[in-house]
C-alpha positions, 0 to 999 in steps of 0.5 A: 438465401443471400438475404438471410445469410446477411441478416444472420451475419449482421445480427452476429456482429451486433451481438458480438459488439454488444458483448464487448462493450457490455463486459468492459468497465464503464467509461467516465467520459465526463471526467475524460478518463479515457482508460475506462477504469475509475481512478478512485474508489467509491466512498460512501459517506457515513453520518460522521463524515468519514467514508464507509470504506474506512469506517468498517474496514471494507470497500473497494479494497475488501477487508483491511489487512490484519497483522500477525499477533505481535506485529505493528506497522510504523512510519518513522518521523525522523532519521533513527539514531543509534538505538532509538527512533520516533515513529507514528503508528501506521494504519491501513487506508484504502486507495486506488492501488489497494491498501497502503499504510500511513502514519497517524497520530502522535509519534512514539519513541522506540528503543532497539533491543540488544540483538535486532533482526533488520530487513530492507525491501529489495522489491515486491515480496523480497527483503535482505537481512542487513545490520541494524545500523544499515537500516537506520542509515537507509531510513534516514536517507529516505527521510532526508535524501532519497537520491542517496539510496542505491539499488537494490534498495529504494524508498518504498513508502517509509513503512516498517513492520516491527515486533517488540520484545517483552520490555517494549524494545524493537526486536525485529524491523522489516521495511515494507515494499510498495511501488 
């Protein structure tokens, strides 16, 4: 009876240990990650050399985010001045930290509408409405002197969600928070 009890206990222990290692992420001991989680998404190469994750908008991150109609993401390339800014269109890229927007291509010149709703990020999912001049100063500081930015704000990626009026002028601009 004692031998049977030991055998069943040993079998239960082996089964429990097997299920712990089977359910966890695979460790990459060759890379020495030690955390067990891959730090980079797997990218499958297409015939043109681009990753399949970017080519079809899916991959480790899932489907690329879709902006609401009339919205566009931009990345300023120089500090905005009164009434105007130069910015690149920002496109989503799959990273180990989910989708991140990055400016691509040639910068475009934008004028601001007479009345602009401006918002600065104050953390994940929260913003504060500010005068557009304060947003211009903030964006400029983030581009040239990040240390000048004071809490509750931070330089969180330099990406802004904008909408344009019928004349093509910026009517809303909201900083996108990113850790």
